C-alpha positions in Angstrom: 86.3 51.4 50.4 83.1 49.9 48.9 81.4 51.9 46.2 77.7 52.4 46.8 75.4 51.8 43.9 72.6 54.3 43.2 69.2 53.2 42.0 66.0 55.0 40.9 62.4 53.7 41.0 60.8 52.6 37.8 57.3 53.8 37.0 56.1 50.3 38.1 57.9 50.7 41.5 56.6 54.2 42.0 53.1 53.0 41.1 53.5 50.2 43.8 54.4 52.8 46.4 51.5 55.0 45.4 49.1 52.0 45.5 50.4 51.1 49.0 49.8 54.7 50.1 46.2 54.7 48.6 45.4 51.4 50.3 46.9 52.6 53.6 44.7 55.8 53.4 41.6 53.8 52.4 42.0 51.3 55.2 43.4 53.8 57.7 46.3 51.5 58.3 50.1 51.8 58.7 52.0 51.9 55.4 55.3 50.9 57.0 54.8 47.1 57.1 53.7 47.1 53.4 56.8 49.1 52.3 59.1 46.9 54.4 57.8 43.8 52.7 58.4 45.1 49.2 60.9 43.0 47.3 62.9 45.3 45.0 64.9 44.0 42.0 67.4 46.1 40.1 66.9 46.2 36.3 68.4 48.3 33.6 65.6 50.9 34.0 65.8 51.0 37.8 64.2 49.2 40.8 61.1 47.0 40.2 58.8 45.8 43.0 58.3 42.0 42.6 55.3 41.9 45.0 53.3 45.1 44.5 50.0 45.5 46.4 47.0 44.5 44.3 43.5 45.6 45.1 40.3 45.1 43.0 37.5 47.6 42.9 34.0 47.3 41.5 32.5 50.0 39.3 31.5 52.1 42.3 35.1 52.2 43.6 34.4 49.8 46.4 37.1 47.3 47.3 35.8 43.9 46.3 38.9 41.7 47.0 42.5 41.9 47.9 45.2 39.4 47.0 45.8 36.8 49.7 49.1 35.2 50.6 48.6 32.3 48.1 47.8 34.6 45.2 50.7 36.8 46.2 53.2 33.9 46.0 51.8 33.0 42.6 52.3 36.6 41.4 55.8 36.6 42.9 56.7 33.4 41.1 55.3 34.7 37.8 57.3 37.9 38.1 60.6 35.9 38.4 60.0 33.9 35.2 
């Protein structure tokens, strides 16, 4: 029988989930596709999300930009180095 490994979320991974939830609520969009696209990596401290959602706000709290696919791939490459 195969032994199942147990993982916990790091603070970073939990923050990524919370950011996805905030973004979903703000945009009134479905959170499921965002969560399904997360790339989790096991570390000594728990799971880390390699591609967390990134949103930039101005001083009034208004979304001014979101990361596009090209920026996301750069972030993903940086996270693996």
